[in-house]
N, C-alpha and C positions, 0 to 999 in steps of 0.2 A: 503493500501499502504505501509506501514511501516514495516521494514525488510524484503522488498519483492527482495530484491537483485537486479541483473540487469533483468532490463526488458526488455524483448524481442519486438524486434520494431512489430511484425505482430499480437502480442498476445492482447486480451480481456482487459488484466490489463495496456496494451499501452494506447489504444484506451481511458479508463476510465481516467488515468493519462492525457492525451492529452487534455480530455473534463475537466478536474480539471482545467490545467494551463489556457485553455482558460477564463474557467470562473472564474477565479483570475482577469486574465488581464479586462476583461470587467466589473466584480464588483468594480475594484478599478476605472476603467472611469465612470463609473455610481456614484461614492462616492465623485469623485474628480473634476470632470469633467462636464457631462451634468445633474445629481443629478434627472433623470429619474426614470425609471423603468428596472426592469431585472426580468423575470420569465421564464417558459415554456409554450409550449403551444399543447395543445393536438388538431388536428382537429375535425370537424364534423363526420369523416368516421373513427376519433380512431386511425389515426397515430399521432408521436410525433414529435416534431421539439423543438430541446436543448434549444433554448436560444430565447428571443423575448427582443428587447432590446429598450427603450422608445417608447414601444408602437405602430411603426410601420417598424422595423427591424427584421425579422426572420433570425436566423442563428443555421444552423447545423453545428456541430461539427464531422470531418471523419478522424481518424486517419491512414489513407494510402494513397498512394502514386499513387494508380491508382482507381477511382472511377467507380462503375458498375450503371448499370439503378437502382438497387436497391436500393439506394444509396440517390435517389432522390425522391423516393417515400412519405416520411412526408413532404417534401418542395413541393411536385407538389400539394400535397392535399392541403396545407394550400396556396395555389397559387390560386387554383381552388376557394376557398372561396373569393377573392380577399380582404384578409384583411390587408394586409400588405402594405406599401410604396418598401421595398427591401426584395429580397429573397438572401442568401448567406452561401454557403459550405465554409468551413474554412478545409483544409485538407493539405497533405504533397504533395499535387500536384504541379509542378515547375514553373509553368507560369497559370496567370490568362487566363479564358474563360467564355464564355456567353453560357449557354446551355438553351435555352428556356424563357431566362429571369431570368434565377438564374444563379447569378453569383458567377462560381468557384474561391476561392481565395487560394492561398499560404498562410499558415500561418503568414511568414513573412510581406507581403503586407499586409493582413487585420490588423495586431495590428500596423503596418505602418500607415495606413488609418484611423483606430480607435482612436489615439492618435494625428493626427492630424486633427480631426473633419471632416473628408472627406467619411465617408460612407454614401452612400446615397440610 
């Protein structure tokens, strides 16, 4: 991303940068607050989820202001395995909502709840 200049919001580079930003926040939380784990996950049917925090919170990051049905595929696959306590999609959407047990959170709300220890 170095020397990329201005990054267009709907570009792949923006999505990568947004995911890296959320990763840095999660890594800081892990290192300074939870002292737990942070890794990615691949479901049994080979869908990926961006992050697993402390072995029980699945987190997918989408640099989009409007999620599509396809944006839920990885999380739904992991949810079907009943492996996690919570399932969160962090995005640019402006209002939190629940979609069949998957919590869609605006990134600002996610970070506020993360650092307050309020993720469920």
